[in-house]
VMD Tcl script that builds the backbone (N, CA, C; Angstrom):
set m [mol new atoms 501]
animate dup $m
set s [atomselect $m all]
$s set {name element resname resid chain x y z} {
  {N N MET 1 A 0.558 -1.522 0.403}
  {CA C MET 1 A -0.414 -0.106 0.024}
  {C C MET 1 A 1.032 1.324 -0.180}
  {N N ARG 2 A 0.516 1.855 -0.410}
  {CA C ARG 2 A 1.070 3.747 -1.149}
  {C C ARG 2 A 1.345 4.079 0.236}
  {N N LYS 3 A 2.414 4.847 1.294}
  {CA C LYS 3 A 2.272 5.661 1.999}
  {C C LYS 3 A 2.583 7.269 1.558}
  {N N PRO 4 A 1.423 7.999 2.217}
  {CA C PRO 4 A 1.146 9.246 1.285}
  {C C PRO 4 A 2.585 10.066 2.729}
  {N N ASP 5 A 3.625 10.762 1.461}
  {CA C ASP 5 A 4.337 11.356 2.027}
  {C C ASP 5 A 3.741 13.081 2.642}
  {N N GLY 6 A 2.621 13.191 2.520}
  {CA C GLY 6 A 2.657 14.500 3.186}
  {C C GLY 6 A 2.174 15.877 1.926}
  {N N GLY 7 A 2.520 15.122 0.529}
  {CA C GLY 7 A 2.238 16.260 -0.805}
  {C C GLY 7 A 1.044 15.839 -1.489}
  {N N GLY 8 A 1.089 14.509 -0.634}
  {CA C GLY 8 A -0.363 14.029 -2.124}
  {C C GLY 8 A 0.261 12.884 -2.780}
  {N N ARG 9 A 1.706 12.675 -2.287}
  {CA C ARG 9 A 2.138 11.828 -3.745}
  {C C ARG 9 A 2.568 10.053 -3.001}
  {N N GLY 10 A 2.803 9.062 -3.005}
  {CA C GLY 10 A 3.046 7.653 -2.643}
  {C C GLY 10 A 4.281 7.422 -2.234}
  {N N VAL 11 A 5.142 7.152 -1.248}
  {CA C VAL 11 A 6.738 7.119 -0.772}
  {C C VAL 11 A 6.635 5.491 -1.038}
  {N N SER 12 A 7.811 5.305 -2.241}
  {CA C SER 12 A 7.991 4.025 -2.144}
  {C C SER 12 A 8.933 3.448 -1.549}
  {N N ASP 13 A 8.752 2.102 -1.883}
  {CA C ASP 13 A 9.931 1.205 -0.453}
  {C C ASP 13 A 10.518 0.418 -1.431}
  {N N TRP 14 A 12.042 0.334 -0.867}
  {CA C TRP 14 A 13.173 -0.530 -1.235}
  {C C TRP 14 A 12.766 -1.729 -1.074}
  {N N TRP 15 A 13.502 -2.456 -1.510}
  {CA C TRP 15 A 13.313 -4.019 -0.956}
  {C C TRP 15 A 14.972 -4.426 -1.120}
  {N N SER 16 A 15.517 -5.103 -0.155}
  {CA C SER 16 A 16.708 -5.824 -0.526}
  {C C SER 16 A 16.952 -7.669 -0.336}
  {N N ILE 17 A 17.241 -8.146 -1.347}
  {CA C ILE 17 A 18.155 -9.823 -1.036}
  {C C ILE 17 A 19.196 -9.741 -1.344}
  {N N GLU 18 A 19.956 -10.290 -0.372}
  {CA C GLU 18 A 21.067 -10.696 0.105}
  {C C GLU 18 A 21.409 -11.302 0.132}
  {N N VAL 19 A 23.032 -11.833 -0.722}
  {CA C VAL 19 A 23.345 -13.211 -0.429}
  {C C VAL 19 A 25.176 -13.561 0.013}
  {N N PHE 20 A 24.964 -13.885 0.680}
  {CA C PHE 20 A 26.589 -14.062 0.988}
  {C C PHE 20 A 27.459 -15.624 0.589}
  {N N ASP 21 A 28.576 -14.975 0.654}
  {CA C ASP 21 A 29.628 -15.933 0.032}
  {C C ASP 21 A 29.595 -17.213 0.688}
  {N N ALA 22 A 30.022 -18.576 0.354}
  {CA C ALA 22 A 30.129 -19.981 0.858}
  {C C ALA 22 A 31.174 -20.265 0.699}
  {N N SER 23 A 31.602 -21.346 1.144}
  {CA C SER 23 A 33.079 -22.143 0.894}
  {C C SER 23 A 33.043 -22.376 -0.659}
  {N N GLU 24 A 32.253 -22.810 -1.231}
  {CA C GLU 24 A 31.868 -23.840 -2.326}
  {C C GLU 24 A 32.290 -22.684 -3.496}
  {N N LEU 25 A 30.799 -21.854 -3.318}
  {CA C LEU 25 A 30.607 -21.112 -4.279}
  {C C LEU 25 A 30.121 -19.426 -3.625}
  {N N PRO 26 A 30.903 -18.843 -4.790}
  {CA C PRO 26 A 31.222 -17.772 -4.067}
  {C C PRO 26 A 29.974 -16.510 -4.821}
  {N N ALA 27 A 29.199 -15.809 -3.789}
  {CA C ALA 27 A 27.588 -14.555 -3.754}
  {C C ALA 27 A 28.288 -14.420 -5.773}
  {N N ARG 28 A 29.337 -14.045 -6.519}
  {CA C ARG 28 A 29.318 -13.289 -7.427}
  {C C ARG 28 A 28.753 -13.998 -8.377}
  {N N ARG 29 A 29.414 -15.341 -8.554}
  {CA C ARG 29 A 29.485 -16.176 -9.325}
  {C C ARG 29 A 27.176 -16.805 -9.648}
  {N N TRP 30 A 26.660 -16.709 -8.340}
  {CA C TRP 30 A 25.085 -16.787 -8.233}
  {C C TRP 30 A 24.538 -15.930 -8.906}
  {N N LYS 31 A 25.182 -14.338 -8.432}
  {CA C LYS 31 A 24.509 -12.873 -9.116}
  {C C LYS 31 A 24.896 -13.108 -10.634}
  {N N ASP 32 A 25.904 -13.996 -11.162}
  {CA C ASP 32 A 26.332 -13.815 -12.295}
  {C C ASP 32 A 24.751 -14.421 -13.471}
  {N N SER 33 A 24.792 -15.608 -12.382}
  {CA C SER 33 A 23.364 -17.199 -12.952}
  {C C SER 33 A 22.568 -16.310 -12.889}
  {N N TYR 34 A 21.438 -15.946 -11.714}
  {CA C TYR 34 A 20.287 -14.914 -12.134}
  {C C TYR 34 A 20.135 -13.615 -12.097}
  {N N GLN 35 A 21.033 -12.923 -12.129}
  {CA C GLN 35 A 20.911 -11.334 -12.592}
  {C C GLN 35 A 20.057 -10.636 -13.222}
  {N N ASP 36 A 20.101 -11.662 -15.194}
  {CA C ASP 36 A 19.052 -10.940 -15.444}
  {C C ASP 36 A 17.759 -11.948 -15.642}
  {N N ASP 37 A 17.747 -12.649 -15.081}
  {CA C ASP 37 A 16.206 -13.316 -14.958}
  {C C ASP 37 A 15.161 -12.139 -13.321}
  {N N LEU 38 A 16.243 -12.183 -12.193}
  {CA C LEU 38 A 16.113 -10.738 -11.378}
  {C C LEU 38 A 15.539 -9.672 -12.129}
  {N N THR 39 A 16.156 -9.203 -12.287}
  {CA C THR 39 A 16.273 -7.894 -13.439}
  {C C THR 39 A 14.677 -7.690 -14.073}
  {N N GLU 40 A 14.957 -8.525 -15.359}
  {CA C GLU 40 A 13.882 -9.049 -16.091}
  {C C GLU 40 A 12.654 -8.872 -15.025}
  {N N ALA 41 A 12.509 -9.854 -14.210}
  {CA C ALA 41 A 10.907 -9.947 -13.328}
  {C C ALA 41 A 11.103 -9.534 -12.371}
  {N N ALA 42 A 11.550 -8.423 -11.450}
  {CA C ALA 42 A 11.491 -6.947 -10.899}
  {C C ALA 42 A 11.208 -5.623 -11.888}
  {N N LEU 43 A 11.789 -5.511 -13.626}
  {CA C LEU 43 A 10.874 -4.398 -14.251}
  {C C LEU 43 A 9.993 -5.053 -15.046}
  {N N THR 44 A 9.253 -6.181 -15.474}
  {CA C THR 44 A 7.822 -6.462 -15.476}
  {C C THR 44 A 7.082 -6.737 -14.954}
  {N N ASN 45 A 7.207 -6.601 -13.583}
  {CA C ASN 45 A 6.492 -6.570 -12.106}
  {C C ASN 45 A 6.238 -4.666 -11.473}
  {N N GLY 46 A 6.668 -3.873 -12.416}
  {CA C GLY 46 A 6.632 -2.565 -11.963}
  {C C GLY 46 A 7.468 -2.007 -10.724}
  {N N ALA 47 A 8.991 -2.241 -11.249}
  {CA C ALA 47 A 10.211 -1.794 -10.357}
  {C C ALA 47 A 10.607 -0.598 -10.841}
  {N N LEU 48 A 10.763 0.466 -9.915}
  {CA C LEU 48 A 10.849 2.092 -10.943}
  {C C LEU 48 A 12.567 2.355 -10.775}
  {N N GLU 49 A 13.118 1.224 -10.123}
  {CA C GLU 49 A 14.212 1.092 -10.005}
  {C C GLU 49 A 14.802 0.357 -9.277}
  {N N TRP 50 A 15.965 -0.168 -9.428}
  {CA C TRP 50 A 16.799 -1.616 -9.187}
  {C C TRP 50 A 18.052 -1.475 -9.364}
  {N N ALA 51 A 19.405 -2.191 -8.181}
  {CA C ALA 51 A 20.285 -1.809 -8.082}
  {C C ALA 51 A 21.579 -3.700 -7.819}
  {N N TRP 52 A 22.265 -3.557 -8.624}
  {CA C TRP 52 A 23.402 -4.568 -7.959}
  {C C TRP 52 A 24.208 -3.889 -7.037}
  {N N HIS 53 A 24.937 -4.343 -5.920}
  {CA C HIS 53 A 26.245 -4.030 -5.266}
  {C C HIS 53 A 27.256 -5.419 -5.120}
  {N N GLU 54 A 28.543 -5.410 -5.292}
  {CA C GLU 54 A 29.056 -6.377 -5.132}
  {C C GLU 54 A 29.686 -5.943 -3.678}
  {N N HIS 55 A 30.713 -6.630 -2.903}
  {CA C HIS 55 A 30.896 -6.612 -1.817}
  {C C HIS 55 A 31.933 -7.601 -1.258}
  {N N ARG 56 A 32.758 -7.522 0.258}
  {CA C ARG 56 A 33.364 -8.514 -0.054}
  {C C ARG 56 A 33.233 -9.828 0.343}
  {N N TYR 57 A 32.020 -9.440 1.150}
  {CA C TYR 57 A 31.790 -10.309 1.796}
  {C C TYR 57 A 30.370 -11.027 0.546}
  {N N GLY 58 A 29.620 -10.793 -0.706}
  {CA C GLY 58 A 29.086 -10.995 -1.224}
  {C C GLY 58 A 28.359 -10.152 -2.050}
  {N N VAL 59 A 26.856 -10.130 -2.279}
  {CA C VAL 59 A 26.145 -9.249 -3.041}
  {C C VAL 59 A 25.002 -8.837 -2.405}
  {N N VAL 60 A 24.476 -7.589 -3.296}
  {CA C VAL 60 A 22.920 -7.294 -2.258}
  {C C VAL 60 A 22.287 -6.858 -4.225}
  {N N PHE 61 A 20.994 -7.145 -4.264}
  {CA C PHE 61 A 20.187 -6.648 -4.801}
  {C C PHE 61 A 19.299 -5.757 -4.395}
  {N N GLU 62 A 19.339 -4.245 -4.963}
  {CA C GLU 62 A 18.436 -3.886 -3.943}
  {C C GLU 62 A 17.187 -3.176 -5.348}
  {N N VAL 63 A 15.595 -2.848 -4.975}
  {CA C VAL 63 A 14.438 -3.200 -6.090}
  {C C VAL 63 A 13.219 -2.204 -5.023}
  {N N LEU 64 A 12.862 -0.963 -6.068}
  {CA C LEU 64 A 12.158 -0.255 -5.582}
  {C C LEU 64 A 10.516 -0.268 -6.196}
  {N N PHE 65 A 9.921 -1.327 -5.128}
  {CA C PHE 65 A 8.274 -1.089 -6.104}
  {C C PHE 65 A 7.592 0.058 -5.633}
  {N N ASP 66 A 6.513 0.003 -5.848}
  {CA C ASP 66 A 5.690 1.510 -5.218}
  {C C ASP 66 A 4.798 1.207 -4.559}
  {N N SER 67 A 4.887 -0.323 -4.445}
  {CA C SER 67 A 3.468 -0.764 -3.243}
  {C C SER 67 A 4.307 -2.252 -2.376}
  {N N ASP 68 A 3.706 -2.661 -1.616}
  {CA C ASP 68 A 3.767 -4.005 -1.462}
  {C C ASP 68 A 3.450 -5.090 -2.335}
  {N N GLU 69 A 2.383 -4.863 -2.614}
  {CA C GLU 69 A 1.662 -5.821 -3.551}
  {C C GLU 69 A 2.187 -5.686 -4.671}
  {N N GLN 70 A 3.045 -5.167 -5.371}
  {CA C GLN 70 A 3.497 -5.404 -6.766}
  {C C GLN 70 A 5.468 -5.892 -6.305}
  {N N TRP 71 A 5.782 -6.488 -4.828}
  {CA C TRP 71 A 6.969 -6.847 -4.215}
  {C C TRP 71 A 6.201 -8.327 -3.736}
  {N N GLU 72 A 5.258 -8.369 -3.363}
  {CA C GLU 72 A 4.402 -9.565 -3.049}
  {C C GLU 72 A 4.795 -10.445 -4.285}
  {N N ALA 73 A 4.020 -9.846 -5.186}
  {CA C ALA 73 A 3.956 -10.132 -6.620}
  {C C ALA 73 A 5.283 -10.726 -7.141}
  {N N PHE 74 A 6.184 -10.461 -7.351}
  {CA C PHE 74 A 7.453 -9.846 -7.524}
  {C C PHE 74 A 8.056 -11.795 -6.915}
  {N N ARG 75 A 8.304 -11.493 -5.115}
  {CA C ARG 75 A 9.005 -12.299 -4.739}
  {C C ARG 75 A 7.879 -13.871 -5.316}
  {N N ALA 76 A 6.694 -13.871 -5.355}
  {CA C ALA 76 A 6.381 -14.978 -5.503}
  {C C ALA 76 A 6.517 -15.855 -7.287}
  {N N LEU 77 A 6.866 -14.810 -8.190}
  {CA C LEU 77 A 7.234 -15.582 -9.328}
  {C C LEU 77 A 7.919 -16.915 -9.034}
  {N N PRO 78 A 8.101 -17.310 -10.309}
  {CA C PRO 78 A 8.527 -18.836 -10.461}
  {C C PRO 78 A 10.277 -18.465 -10.023}
  {N N ALA 79 A 10.680 -18.120 -11.350}
  {CA C ALA 79 A 11.797 -17.060 -11.132}
  {C C ALA 79 A 12.795 -16.413 -10.023}
  {N N VAL 80 A 12.128 -16.038 -9.611}
  {CA C VAL 80 A 12.043 -15.353 -8.279}
  {C C VAL 80 A 12.691 -16.729 -6.838}
  {N N ARG 81 A 11.624 -17.092 -7.154}
  {CA C ARG 81 A 11.771 -18.563 -5.838}
  {C C ARG 81 A 13.269 -19.197 -6.803}
  {N N SER 82 A 12.976 -19.496 -7.538}
  {CA C SER 82 A 14.128 -19.760 -7.908}
  {C C SER 82 A 15.499 -19.479 -7.965}
  {N N ALA 83 A 15.717 -18.377 -8.352}
  {CA C ALA 83 A 16.883 -17.606 -7.740}
  {C C ALA 83 A 16.799 -17.861 -6.514}
  {N N LEU 84 A 16.489 -17.393 -5.494}
  {CA C LEU 84 A 16.201 -17.869 -4.166}
  {C C LEU 84 A 16.846 -18.806 -3.926}
  {N N ASP 85 A 16.650 -20.051 -4.253}
  {CA C ASP 85 A 16.665 -21.755 -3.805}
  {C C ASP 85 A 17.566 -21.790 -4.455}
  {N N GLY 86 A 18.405 -20.958 -5.065}
  {CA C GLY 86 A 19.619 -20.974 -5.886}
  {C C GLY 86 A 20.315 -20.367 -4.740}
  {N N VAL 87 A 20.719 -20.442 -4.067}
  {CA C VAL 87 A 21.657 -19.588 -3.802}
  {C C VAL 87 A 23.037 -19.719 -2.581}
  {N N PRO 88 A 24.196 -19.593 -2.526}
  {CA C PRO 88 A 25.300 -20.696 -2.620}
  {C C PRO 88 A 24.675 -21.649 -0.675}
  {N N ASP 89 A 24.348 -20.636 0.039}
  {CA C ASP 89 A 23.832 -21.093 1.080}
  {C C ASP 89 A 22.700 -20.939 1.575}
  {N N PRO 90 A 21.912 -20.968 1.304}
  {CA C PRO 90 A 20.795 -21.451 1.737}
  {C C PRO 90 A 20.078 -21.273 2.784}
  {N N VAL 91 A 20.658 -21.702 3.841}
  {CA C VAL 91 A 20.203 -21.839 5.322}
  {C C VAL 91 A 20.753 -20.161 6.160}
  {N N ASN 92 A 22.243 -19.826 5.622}
  {CA C ASN 92 A 22.547 -18.595 6.200}
  {C C ASN 92 A 23.606 -17.996 5.317}
  {N N GLY 93 A 23.102 -17.977 4.532}
  {CA C GLY 93 A 23.830 -16.995 3.072}
  {C C GLY 93 A 22.581 -15.967 2.100}
  {N N LEU 94 A 21.706 -16.018 2.721}
  {CA C LEU 94 A 20.349 -15.764 1.936}
  {C C LEU 94 A 19.395 -14.831 3.396}
  {N N ILE 95 A 19.501 -13.149 2.872}
  {CA C ILE 95 A 18.742 -11.942 3.838}
  {C C ILE 95 A 17.795 -11.615 2.912}
  {N N VAL 96 A 16.664 -11.493 3.051}
  {CA C VAL 96 A 15.670 -10.796 2.497}
  {C C VAL 96 A 14.465 -9.908 3.200}
  {N N TYR 97 A 15.057 -8.276 2.853}
  {CA C TYR 97 A 14.531 -6.867 3.948}
  {C C TYR 97 A 13.829 -5.820 3.152}
  {N N ARG 98 A 13.388 -5.357 4.114}
  {CA C ARG 98 A 12.778 -3.970 3.387}
  {C C ARG 98 A 13.856 -2.712 4.177}
  {N N GLY 99 A 13.975 -2.266 2.887}
  {CA C GLY 99 A 15.193 -1.033 2.597}
  {C C GLY 99 A 16.379 -1.056 2.033}
  {N N ARG 100 A 17.161 -0.114 2.110}
  {CA C ARG 100 A 18.373 -0.437 0.950}
  {C C ARG 100 A 19.598 -1.557 2.037}
  {N N GLY 101 A 20.141 -1.950 1.122}
  {CA C GLY 101 A 20.960 -2.824 1.194}
  {C C GLY 101 A 22.261 -3.241 2.244}
  {N N GLY 102 A 23.462 -4.168 2.151}
  {CA C GLY 102 A 24.239 -4.062 3.463}
  {C C GLY 102 A 25.530 -2.645 2.760}
  {N N GLY 103 A 25.296 -1.839 1.895}
  {CA C GLY 103 A 25.785 -1.003 1.150}
  {C C GLY 103 A 25.202 0.901 2.830}
  {N N SER 104 A 24.194 0.368 3.080}
  {CA C SER 104 A 23.547 1.657 3.252}
  {C C SER 104 A 24.090 1.741 4.663}
  {N N GLY 105 A 25.157 1.949 5.193}
  {CA C GLY 105 A 25.960 1.781 6.613}
  {C C GLY 105 A 24.909 2.227 7.891}
  {N N PRO 106 A 25.873 1.842 9.248}
  {CA C PRO 106 A 25.210 2.399 10.329}
  {C C PRO 106 A 24.475 3.572 10.598}
  {N N ARG 107 A 22.886 4.089 10.793}
  {CA C ARG 107 A 22.909 5.114 11.405}
  {C C ARG 107 A 23.826 6.026 12.573}
  {N N LYS 108 A 24.236 5.678 12.988}
  {CA C LYS 108 A 25.355 6.489 14.341}
  {C C LYS 108 A 26.805 6.717 13.138}
  {N N PRO 109 A 28.053 7.235 13.146}
  {CA C PRO 109 A 29.053 6.853 12.715}
  {C C PRO 109 A 29.935 6.300 13.766}
  {N N ARG 110 A 30.680 5.053 13.385}
  {CA C ARG 110 A 31.346 4.525 14.495}
  {C C ARG 110 A 32.585 5.301 15.394}
  {N N LYS 111 A 32.740 4.736 16.501}
  {CA C LYS 111 A 33.778 5.223 17.300}
  {C C LYS 111 A 34.566 5.120 16.028}
  {N N PRO 112 A 35.999 6.189 16.185}
  {CA C PRO 112 A 37.359 5.423 15.668}
  {C C PRO 112 A 37.887 4.689 17.066}
  {N N LYS 113 A 38.947 4.037 15.924}
  {CA C LYS 113 A 39.306 2.554 16.641}
  {C C LYS 113 A 41.187 3.102 17.152}
  {N N PRO 114 A 42.019 2.368 17.582}
  {CA C PRO 114 A 43.267 3.251 18.283}
  {C C PRO 114 A 43.492 2.345 16.609}
  {N N ALA 115 A 44.856 3.287 15.932}
  {CA C ALA 115 A 45.538 2.637 14.612}
  {C C ALA 115 A 46.301 1.724 15.485}
  {N N PRO 116 A 46.381 0.830 14.815}
  {CA C PRO 116 A 47.444 -0.132 14.338}
  {C C PRO 116 A 48.807 -0.494 15.033}
  {N N GLY 117 A 49.800 -0.882 15.318}
  {CA C GLY 117 A 51.386 -1.035 15.617}
  {C C GLY 117 A 51.605 -0.011 17.269}
  {N N ALA 118 A 52.668 0.315 17.019}
  {CA C ALA 118 A 53.059 0.935 17.799}
  {C C ALA 118 A 52.285 2.293 18.821}
  {N N SER 119 A 51.898 2.945 17.711}
  {CA C SER 119 A 50.687 4.573 18.231}
  {C C SER 119 A 50.076 3.582 19.263}
  {N N ALA 120 A 49.551 2.451 19.105}
  {CA C ALA 120 A 48.359 1.787 19.452}
  {C C ALA 120 A 48.474 1.651 21.356}
  {N N MET 121 A 49.898 1.697 21.826}
  {CA C MET 121 A 50.163 1.458 23.102}
  {C C MET 121 A 50.137 2.601 23.597}
  {N N SER 122 A 50.633 2.071 25.174}
  {CA C SER 122 A 49.658 3.082 26.184}
  {C C SER 122 A 51.006 3.542 26.427}
  {N N LEU 123 A 51.365 5.548 26.646}
  {CA C LEU 123 A 52.217 5.617 26.954}
  {C C LEU 123 A 52.623 6.009 28.201}
  {N N PRO 124 A 53.979 6.300 28.461}
  {CA C PRO 124 A 54.149 6.078 29.760}
  {C C PRO 124 A 53.339 7.054 30.716}
  {N N GLU 125 A 53.687 6.502 32.512}
  {CA C GLU 125 A 53.188 7.812 33.130}
  {C C GLU 125 A 54.190 8.863 33.118}
  {N N PRO 126 A 53.508 10.163 32.928}
  {CA C PRO 126 A 54.682 11.858 33.722}
  {C C PRO 126 A 55.356 11.683 34.541}
  {N N THR 127 A 56.235 11.605 34.828}
  {CA C THR 127 A 57.377 12.155 35.822}
  {C C THR 127 A 57.752 13.385 35.480}
  {N N GLU 128 A 57.805 13.450 37.164}
  {CA C GLU 128 A 58.304 15.305 37.418}
  {C C GLU 128 A 59.896 14.985 36.057}
  {N N GLU 129 A 59.590 16.499 35.701}
  {CA C GLU 129 A 60.522 17.233 34.890}
  {C C GLU 129 A 61.408 18.072 35.688}
  {N N ARG 130 A 63.023 17.578 35.279}
  {CA C ARG 130 A 63.964 17.560 35.847}
  {C C ARG 130 A 64.717 19.368 34.974}
  {N N VAL 131 A 64.750 20.480 35.647}
  {CA C VAL 131 A 64.729 21.725 35.076}
  {C C VAL 131 A 65.780 22.226 35.418}
  {N N LEU 132 A 66.953 22.435 34.575}
  {CA C LEU 132 A 68.378 23.128 35.374}
  {C C LEU 132 A 68.542 24.909 34.867}
  {N N HIS 133 A 68.407 26.523 35.342}
  {CA C HIS 133 A 67.946 27.153 35.137}
  {C C HIS 133 A 69.838 27.728 35.049}
  {N N LEU 134 A 70.502 27.325 33.161}
  {CA C LEU 134 A 72.068 27.039 32.720}
  {C C LEU 134 A 72.605 29.065 33.139}
  {N N ALA 135 A 71.403 29.283 32.908}
  {CA C ALA 135 A 72.017 31.177 33.115}
  {C C ALA 135 A 72.082 31.640 34.206}
  {N N GLY 136 A 71.526 31.253 35.131}
  {CA C GLY 136 A 71.799 31.336 36.483}
  {C C GLY 136 A 72.846 30.901 37.463}
  {N N VAL 137 A 73.536 29.840 36.678}
  {CA C VAL 137 A 74.512 29.296 37.084}
  {C C VAL 137 A 75.530 29.940 37.097}
  {N N ALA 138 A 76.680 30.177 37.692}
  {CA C ALA 138 A 77.956 30.697 37.816}
  {C C ALA 138 A 79.287 29.635 38.699}
  {N N PRO 139 A 80.230 29.766 38.334}
  {CA C PRO 139 A 81.372 29.111 39.134}
  {C C PRO 139 A 81.576 29.463 40.035}
  {N N PRO 140 A 82.053 29.038 41.780}
  {CA C PRO 140 A 82.110 29.867 43.052}
  {C C PRO 140 A 83.125 30.617 43.003}
  {N N GLY 141 A 82.961 32.115 43.139}
  {CA C GLY 141 A 83.993 33.069 43.014}
  {C C GLY 141 A 84.182 33.840 41.934}
  {N N PRO 142 A 84.922 34.643 42.054}
  {CA C PRO 142 A 84.746 35.721 41.102}
  {C C PRO 142 A 85.406 35.601 39.410}
  {N N PRO 143 A 84.781 35.256 38.174}
  {CA C PRO 143 A 85.456 34.873 37.198}
  {C C PRO 143 A 86.702 35.253 36.336}
  {N N GLN 144 A 87.502 36.323 37.409}
  {CA C GLN 144 A 89.145 35.666 36.706}
  {C C GLN 144 A 89.811 35.003 37.759}
  {N N GLU 145 A 89.345 34.602 39.049}
  {CA C GLU 145 A 89.329 33.314 39.399}
  {C C GLU 145 A 88.971 31.934 38.611}
  {N N ALA 146 A 87.693 31.720 38.474}
  {CA C ALA 146 A 88.225 30.827 37.078}
  {C C ALA 146 A 88.444 30.467 36.106}
  {N N LEU 147 A 88.925 31.349 35.844}
  {CA C LEU 147 A 89.597 31.270 34.179}
  {C C LEU 147 A 91.012 31.113 34.808}
  {N N GLY 148 A 91.454 31.727 35.887}
  {CA C GLY 148 A 93.291 31.162 36.665}
  {C C GLY 148 A 92.881 30.159 36.785}
  {N N ARG 149 A 91.895 29.264 37.209}
  {CA C ARG 149 A 91.671 27.447 37.944}
  {C C ARG 149 A 92.271 27.405 36.625}
  {N N LEU 150 A 91.684 27.417 35.667}
  {CA C LEU 150 A 91.475 26.292 33.905}
  {C C LEU 150 A 92.886 26.763 33.720}
  {N N ASP 151 A 93.564 27.376 33.199}
  {CA C ASP 151 A 95.152 28.371 33.188}
  {C C ASP 151 A 96.252 27.229 33.823}
  {N N SER 152 A 95.920 26.865 35.399}
  {CA C SER 152 A 96.761 26.284 35.839}
  {C C SER 152 A 96.604 24.220 35.283}
  {N N LEU 153 A 95.564 24.320 34.438}
  {CA C LEU 153 A 95.554 22.562 34.520}
  {C C LEU 153 A 96.479 22.433 33.176}
  {N N PRO 154 A 97.142 20.932 33.398}
  {CA C PRO 154 A 98.288 20.570 32.336}
  {C C PRO 154 A 97.444 20.745 30.955}
  {N N GLY 155 A 97.794 21.191 30.519}
  {CA C GLY 155 A 97.774 21.225 28.529}
  {C C GLY 155 A 96.236 21.648 28.377}
  {N N VAL 156 A 95.882 23.146 28.935}
  {CA C VAL 156 A 94.764 23.679 29.532}
  {C C VAL 156 A 94.779 24.987 29.200}
  {N N LYS 157 A 94.582 25.864 28.225}
  {CA C LYS 157 A 94.688 27.337 28.178}
  {C C LYS 157 A 93.511 28.122 28.383}
  {N N HIS 158 A 93.400 29.394 28.731}
  {CA C HIS 158 A 92.220 29.877 28.024}
  {C C HIS 158 A 91.176 29.422 27.204}
  {N N PRO 159 A 90.100 29.573 27.381}
  {CA C PRO 159 A 89.006 28.706 26.315}
  {C C PRO 159 A 89.180 29.119 25.160}
  {N N ALA 160 A 89.932 31.163 25.003}
  {CA C ALA 160 A 90.038 31.557 23.826}
  {C C ALA 160 A 91.194 32.083 22.737}
  {N N GLY 161 A 92.233 30.817 24.185}
  {CA C GLY 161 A 94.060 30.418 23.396}
  {C C GLY 161 A 93.760 29.713 22.992}
  {N N GLN 162 A 94.585 28.611 22.011}
  {CA C GLN 162 A 94.452 27.147 21.188}
  {C C GLN 162 A 94.860 26.345 22.736}
  {N N CYS 163 A 94.526 25.042 22.781}
  {CA C CYS 163 A 94.762 24.050 23.644}
  {C C CYS 163 A 95.202 22.808 22.911}
  {N N ARG 164 A 96.194 23.135 24.445}
  {CA C ARG 164 A 97.702 21.723 23.930}
  {C C ARG 164 A 97.500 20.793 24.656}
  {N N MET 165 A 97.262 19.516 24.107}
  {CA C MET 165 A 97.163 18.977 25.331}
  {C C MET 165 A 98.090 18.410 25.856}
  {N N GLY 166 A 98.078 17.998 26.547}
  {CA C GLY 166 A 99.681 16.655 27.128}
  {C C GLY 166 A 101.379 17.681 27.475}
  {N N ALA 167 A 100.705 19.129 27.544}
  {CA C ALA 167 A 101.830 20.170 27.358}
  {C C ALA 167 A 102.204 20.526 28.449}
}
mol reanalyze $m
mol bondsrecalc $m
mol representation Tube
mol addrep $m
């Protein structure tokens, strides 16, 4: 039945047939076998739009009908029933539902996960930093006295002069 959208026209419904890969047969091969039959059956029964999507886990056939009656008529066709019976894993590999297919995404965005590798490791606990104020440090005594001590060491001259090691 058509649902009014407030503007006097009906709102159509998308339906999805989602087929998952099986160990012995990928869903892509199922799609290659049945896509023409399903597409033709949808169009001849009043489908407004249709689309195929391939994913890493299988395939999705999305179809848009104007009413539930059109969908039910499509679903009851022998070609459609045969295609659904021929999925690679009929027990665990088939989902038929109202709405867009598996690629439509969640309604809420996912929270970011930590990056793999070393950046995902926890950081060490903060420790107390040791701060040295080098501008305020001076050798004991007047500056000339400190320079005199350097001259008395063997092989060491005034910093502005030449350095003679072992002289």
